[in-house]
C-alpha positions as CSV (number, residue, x, y, z in Angstrom):
1,M,114.9,-52.6,147.3
2,K,116.3,-53.5,144.3
3,R,117.0,-51.1,142.4
4,R,115.2,-52.2,139.3
5,Q,112.6,-54.2,141.4
6,F,112.8,-49.8,142.9
7,S,112.3,-48.6,139.1
8,V,109.3,-51.0,138.5
9,I,107.3,-49.8,141.9
10,L,107.2,-45.1,140.5
11,R,107.0,-47.0,137.7
12,L,103.5,-48.0,139.0
13,I,102.9,-45.0,141.1
14,V,102.8,-42.5,138.6
15,M,100.4,-44.2,137.3
16,L,97.9,-44.1,140.5
17,C,99.8,-40.7,141.1
18,I,97.8,-39.9,137.8
19,A,94.9,-42.0,137.8
20,P,91.9,-39.5,139.1
21,A,92.8,-37.7,135.8
22,G,92.4,-40.7,133.1
23,I,96.1,-39.3,132.0
24,A,98.5,-41.3,130.5
25,A,102.4,-40.9,132.4
26,E,104.5,-41.2,129.3
27,S,102.0,-39.3,127.4
28,T,102.6,-36.0,126.6
29,A,99.1,-35.6,124.5
30,A,98.0,-32.8,126.6
31,E,101.1,-30.9,127.8
32,S,100.6,-29.9,124.2
33,T,97.4,-28.6,123.4
34,A,97.5,-24.9,122.7
35,A,96.7,-22.4,125.4
36,P,94.1,-19.8,125.3
37,G,94.0,-16.0,125.4
38,A,97.2,-15.3,126.4
39,I,98.8,-18.3,128.3
40,E,101.6,-19.3,125.0
41,L,105.3,-19.7,124.6
42,G,106.9,-16.7,125.4
43,C,104.6,-14.7,127.2
44,K,106.3,-12.4,129.4
45,F,104.2,-11.3,132.9
46,A,104.9,-8.0,135.8
47,A,105.4,-10.1,139.5
48,R,106.3,-8.3,142.8
49,D,107.6,-10.0,145.9
50,T,105.3,-9.8,148.5
51,L,107.7,-11.3,150.9
52,N,107.2,-9.5,154.8
53,C,109.2,-11.2,157.2
54,G,108.4,-8.9,160.0
55,S,110.2,-8.5,163.1
56,D,110.6,-11.6,166.3
57,S,111.4,-11.1,169.6
58,N,113.4,-14.2,169.8
59,A,117.2,-12.5,169.3
60,D,117.9,-15.8,166.9
61,A,115.0,-15.8,164.8
62,E,115.5,-12.7,164.4
63,E,120.1,-13.4,163.7
64,C,118.5,-16.3,160.6
65,L,115.6,-13.8,159.1
66,L,118.3,-11.3,158.2
67,G,120.6,-13.9,156.6
68,L,117.7,-15.5,155.0
69,A,115.9,-12.3,154.4
70,W,115.9,-10.6,150.7
71,K,114.8,-6.5,150.0
72,P,111.8,-7.4,148.2
73,G,111.4,-5.6,144.8
74,E,109.4,-6.4,141.5
75,F,110.6,-9.2,138.5
76,E,110.1,-11.2,135.4
77,V,108.4,-14.4,135.0
78,E,109.0,-15.3,131.0
79,L,108.0,-18.9,129.9
80,E,110.0,-20.6,127.9
81,Q,109.8,-24.6,126.0
82,A,109.6,-27.3,127.8
83,Q,111.5,-30.6,127.8
84,P,109.2,-34.0,127.3
85,G,107.2,-35.2,129.3
86,C,108.2,-32.2,131.3
87,G,104.5,-30.6,131.5
88,D,103.5,-27.6,129.7
89,W,106.0,-25.0,129.5
90,L,109.4,-23.5,131.7
91,V,108.7,-20.9,134.4
92,R,111.4,-18.5,134.3
93,F,112.2,-16.0,136.9
94,P,115.5,-14.9,138.3
95,S,116.9,-15.8,142.2
96,P,116.5,-13.4,145.1
97,R,119.5,-14.7,146.4
98,P,122.5,-14.7,143.0
99,I,125.5,-16.4,143.4
100,G,126.6,-14.7,140.2
101,N,126.1,-17.3,137.5
102,Q,123.8,-17.3,134.9
103,I,122.3,-20.8,134.2
104,N,122.1,-21.4,138.1
105,D,120.7,-18.2,139.6
106,R,117.6,-17.8,136.6
107,V,115.4,-20.5,138.5
108,S,113.1,-22.6,136.1
109,M,109.4,-24.3,137.6
110,E,108.0,-27.2,135.8
111,W,104.0,-26.2,134.6
112,F,101.2,-29.2,134.7
113,A,98.4,-26.6,134.1
114,A,95.2,-27.7,135.1
115,R,92.6,-28.4,131.7
116,D,89.2,-28.8,131.5
117,A,87.3,-31.3,130.0
118,Q,87.9,-30.2,126.2
119,G,91.6,-29.7,127.0
120,A,92.2,-26.0,127.3
121,I,94.3,-24.4,130.2
122,R,91.6,-23.5,132.7
123,P,92.1,-21.0,136.3
124,A,93.0,-23.2,139.2
125,R,93.7,-23.0,142.2
126,A,98.2,-23.9,142.2
127,V,100.8,-25.1,144.6
128,V,105.1,-25.7,144.0
129,V,106.4,-29.2,144.4
130,V,110.7,-29.2,146.1
131,H,112.0,-32.0,144.8
132,E,113.8,-33.9,146.6
133,S,117.6,-34.3,146.2
134,G,118.2,-37.0,143.6
135,R,119.5,-36.0,140.1
136,Q,116.4,-37.2,138.1
137,M,113.8,-35.3,140.6
138,T,111.7,-38.2,140.2
139,A,109.3,-38.1,142.9
140,G,109.2,-34.4,143.2
141,R,107.6,-34.5,139.5
142,I,105.3,-37.8,140.0
143,I,103.8,-35.1,143.3
144,A,103.8,-32.3,140.7
145,R,101.4,-35.0,138.3
146,G,99.6,-36.1,140.7
147,F,98.8,-32.8,142.2
148,N,97.2,-31.9,138.4
149,S,95.8,-34.8,138.8
150,H,93.9,-33.6,141.0
151,G,92.9,-30.2,138.7
152,L,95.9,-28.7,140.3
153,H,98.5,-26.2,138.6
154,A,101.4,-27.5,139.6
155,F,105.0,-26.1,139.7
156,L,108.3,-28.9,140.0
157,I,110.5,-25.9,140.9
158,H,114.3,-26.3,140.1
159,L,116.7,-26.5,143.5
160,P,119.9,-24.6,142.7
161,G,122.3,-27.0,140.4
162,Y,119.1,-28.8,139.6
163,G,117.6,-29.5,136.1
164,V,118.6,-26.6,133.8
165,R,120.2,-24.8,136.3
166,R,122.6,-27.0,137.0
167,D,126.3,-26.0,135.7
168,E,129.1,-28.6,136.1
169,Q,131.5,-25.8,136.6
170,L,129.9,-25.9,140.3
171,T,131.3,-28.5,142.3
172,D,128.7,-30.5,144.7
173,V,129.6,-28.1,147.7
174,E,128.2,-25.4,145.7
175,R,124.9,-26.9,144.5
176,G,124.9,-28.5,148.2
177,L,124.3,-26.9,152.1
178,D,125.9,-23.4,151.1
179,S,123.2,-23.5,148.1
180,M,120.1,-23.8,150.6
181,Q,120.1,-20.0,151.3
182,Q,119.4,-19.6,147.5
183,A,116.9,-22.4,147.3
184,I,115.0,-20.8,150.2
185,A,115.2,-17.7,149.1
186,D,114.2,-19.2,145.4
187,V,111.1,-21.0,147.2
188,R,109.6,-18.0,148.5
189,R,109.4,-16.0,145.5
190,A,108.0,-19.4,143.4
191,R,104.9,-17.8,145.5
192,D,104.8,-14.8,143.7
193,A,105.8,-15.7,140.5
194,V,103.4,-18.2,140.5
195,A,100.4,-15.3,141.8
196,A,101.4,-13.2,138.7
197,L,100.1,-16.5,135.8
198,P,96.9,-14.8,135.4
199,V,94.9,-18.6,135.0
200,V,95.5,-19.1,138.1
201,D,93.9,-18.2,141.5
202,S,95.5,-16.9,144.0
203,S,93.5,-17.2,146.9
204,M,95.9,-20.6,147.7
205,I,98.6,-21.6,147.3
206,A,100.4,-23.6,148.3
207,V,104.2,-25.5,148.7
208,Q,105.1,-30.0,149.0
209,G,108.5,-30.6,149.6
210,T,110.2,-33.9,150.3
211,S,112.9,-34.6,152.1
212,L,115.4,-32.4,151.3
213,G,112.1,-30.3,149.4
214,G,110.9,-30.7,152.8
215,F,113.4,-29.2,155.2
216,V,113.7,-25.4,152.2
217,T,109.9,-25.8,153.4
218,A,110.3,-26.1,156.0
219,T,112.4,-22.7,157.1
220,V,111.0,-21.4,153.7
221,A,107.4,-21.1,156.2
222,G,108.5,-19.6,158.6
223,L,109.7,-16.5,156.9
224,D,106.5,-15.4,156.5
225,H,103.0,-16.4,156.3
226,G,102.6,-16.6,152.2
227,Y,102.5,-19.4,151.5
228,D,98.4,-21.0,152.3
229,R,99.1,-24.8,152.6
230,I,102.3,-26.2,154.1
231,F,102.9,-29.9,153.3
232,I,105.8,-31.3,154.1
233,L,107.3,-34.7,153.6
234,L,109.9,-36.8,155.1
235,A,111.8,-33.9,156.9
236,G,111.7,-31.6,159.9
237,G,114.0,-30.2,162.1
238,N,117.6,-30.2,162.7
239,L,119.7,-30.1,159.6
240,E,122.4,-31.5,161.8
241,E,121.4,-34.6,163.3
242,V,120.7,-36.0,159.7
243,V,124.0,-34.3,158.0
244,F,125.5,-36.0,161.0
245,N,123.8,-39.4,161.4
246,G,121.6,-39.8,158.9
247,A,121.8,-43.0,156.2
248,K,122.3,-43.9,152.3
249,D,122.0,-39.9,151.1
250,A,122.5,-38.6,154.4
251,A,126.2,-40.7,154.4
252,K,126.7,-40.2,151.2
253,F,126.9,-36.1,151.3
254,R,128.9,-36.0,154.0
255,E,131.5,-38.5,152.5
256,K,131.0,-35.3,149.8
257,L,131.6,-33.1,151.9
258,A,135.1,-35.1,153.3
259,A,136.8,-35.9,150.7
260,A,136.1,-31.7,149.2
261,G,138.0,-30.5,153.1
262,I,135.0,-29.1,154.5
263,T,135.7,-29.5,158.0
264,E,132.6,-30.3,160.9
265,A,133.0,-26.8,162.1
266,Q,131.9,-25.5,158.5
267,I,128.9,-28.0,158.1
268,K,127.3,-27.3,161.7
269,E,128.0,-22.9,160.5
270,L,126.4,-23.4,156.8
271,A,123.6,-26.1,158.4
272,R,122.7,-23.1,161.1
273,K,121.4,-21.0,158.0
274,V,118.9,-22.3,157.2
275,E,118.0,-24.6,159.8
276,P,113.9,-25.3,160.4
277,M,113.6,-25.4,163.6
278,R,115.0,-21.5,163.8
279,L,111.8,-20.2,162.6
280,A,109.6,-23.0,163.3
281,Q,108.0,-21.6,166.0
282,R,106.8,-18.4,163.2
283,I,104.9,-21.5,161.8
284,D,101.0,-21.2,161.6
285,P,100.4,-24.5,162.4
286,S,97.1,-24.2,160.8
287,A,98.7,-24.2,158.0
288,T,101.2,-27.3,158.0
289,W,100.7,-30.5,157.6
290,L,104.2,-33.0,158.0
291,Y,103.8,-36.9,156.6
292,S,106.8,-39.1,157.7
293,G,108.8,-42.4,157.9
294,K,108.4,-44.7,161.3
295,F,111.0,-46.7,160.3
296,D,113.3,-43.1,158.4
297,D,117.3,-43.6,159.4
298,V,118.0,-41.0,156.4
299,V,115.9,-38.4,158.1
300,P,115.1,-40.0,161.7
301,P,112.4,-39.9,163.2
302,S,113.4,-37.9,166.2
303,C,114.0,-34.9,163.8
304,S,110.4,-35.2,162.2
305,Y,108.7,-34.7,166.6
306,A,111.0,-31.8,166.6
307,L,109.8,-30.3,163.9
308,V,106.2,-30.3,165.2
309,K,107.3,-29.7,168.4
310,A,108.6,-26.7,167.9
311,A,105.8,-25.7,165.5
312,K,102.9,-26.7,167.8
313,L,101.5,-28.8,165.1
314,P,97.5,-30.1,166.1
315,A,96.2,-33.5,166.2
316,G,95.9,-34.5,162.7
317,H,98.9,-32.4,161.1
318,H,100.7,-34.8,161.9
319,V,100.7,-38.2,160.3
320,E,103.6,-40.9,160.2
321,L,103.7,-43.7,157.7
322,P,104.9,-47.0,158.5
323,A,107.6,-46.5,156.3
324,D,111.2,-45.9,156.0
325,H,112.7,-43.3,153.4
326,Y,112.1,-45.0,150.5
327,S,109.0,-46.9,151.3
328,G,107.1,-44.0,151.4
329,V,107.0,-44.5,147.6
330,I,104.6,-47.0,148.0
331,Y,102.4,-44.2,149.7
332,L,101.8,-41.5,148.1
333,P,99.7,-41.8,145.7
334,R,97.8,-41.6,149.1
335,V,99.4,-39.1,150.1
336,V,99.0,-36.3,146.8
337,K,94.8,-36.7,147.7
338,E,95.2,-35.4,150.7
339,F,97.0,-32.6,150.2
340,A,95.0,-31.9,147.4
341,E,91.9,-32.2,149.4
342,R,93.3,-29.5,151.6
343,M,93.6,-27.9,148.8
344,T,89.6,-28.0,147.0
345,A,87.9,-28.5,150.1
346,G,88.8,-25.6,152.6
347,E,89.3,-27.6,156.0
348,K,87.2,-31.1,154.7
349,V,90.1,-33.7,156.6
350,S,89.7,-37.3,154.7
351,A,89.2,-39.7,158.0
352,A,92.5,-41.0,156.6
353,A,93.9,-38.8,157.3
354,A,92.8,-37.9,160.3
355,G,96.1,-39.2,162.2
356,S,99.3,-41.7,162.0
357,A,98.4,-44.5,159.1
358,N,99.1,-47.9,160.7
């Protein structure tokens, strides 16, 4: 698929994803509506970590947990000005696993706020969206807007090295596998940052991740049951297999690692620290859904199948799309709709999601 064709398709997908709310993808009119009460630029909110990994009888899982967990504590959430087209506000909070870089260590999330018919912000359930590996986070932002169009507060989190957290002094390698531990911690703390906002219905906070973000989300799901719904798209387990054998984006990442002098043994060790399969048995299968691509050559289907099996996902919780890693974009309106239904209608699942999308 040519770049120009892909760009046109993405624009159409944006319009389709947000069609239910009748919002134009390029419009920021709704985003500029004044917020009521305590929700305004510069507001600060007290938050506290609810991370509760407990212990695990499996020695490997316990080792993994010890390497990813942090000591829960109190932290502050602050609202800053969002960039045009990037939500209503930029939500900021400190990373629970700082690396010593001031720009990178302050987590950022684009908040697309749920609004009523008059344009006022209203109480609603929320979802944290974890983006793909693309520098512009295009798919992640489309998905966040899609969730928002279904009446949800959507928060697009910037992973380490992305968005306003990007420090050009950091190398691509430092923004790669080595930053994944921080990314996992940031996404888990994001749940508690979102819950601190007074207009969020904290009885239902979900997390959704795509591709790179899907692997992060899968590992976060194994830490504890902090999130109420887990939605994984075009990802799975066996991260090492993706890094060494995946095509396109995975191949480019391999080339960058090799150019930086990172050895195969080092890559394996970095991947092992954040491997979703090590915690897969801790995932809540009743609250988790995985959508994979039948013809995916970036994340081989075997990686998705492995996570489904290890997490013991029940029937209907693994949907295989007739697409590869990129053509799957055409299914985003449907996928986001089904994810949103699982948040807004309890356990209600649309008939179309009951099996594979053939």
